[in-house]
N, C-alpha and C positions, 0 to 999 in steps of 0.2 A: 669285649674286654676280657671276659673270662677265658676265652680261647687263646687270646694273645698272651695273657699272663701264664697260662698253663704251658704253652709251647716255647715262648721266648725266654722266660725266666726259670723254667724247669722246676716249678714248685706246684704242689697239689692244691694250694689255696685258690688257684684259678678256677677250680671246679665250683666253688661256692657262688661267685657271680654268674657263672654259666647256668647253674641250676635255677637260681632266682630269675634270670632272664627268660629261661624257658617257661617257667610258671607264669610270669607276667605276660608273655606272648600268648599263652593259652587263654588268659583272661581277656586280652585284647581281641582275640578271635571270637570269643563268645559275645563280647559287647558289640562287635561289628555285625555279627549275625543277628543279634537282638534288634539293632536299629535299622537294618536294611531289609530284613525279611518281614513282610506284613503278617500279622496274626491270622490264624485260620478260623478262629471262632469269634463271634461277636460278643461284645461286652454289654450286658443288659443291666439297667439300673441307673444310668446316668442321663 
């Protein structure tokens, strides 16, 4: 949406949703890695 706003309407406000989208995608990447890669150390105490 941010890229579309930036190029089609020629205003710089499109950068705001673009930056927020990038930040959220980085969070999704970390969450995906956390849930798909098994831990390398054992949890002791349970």
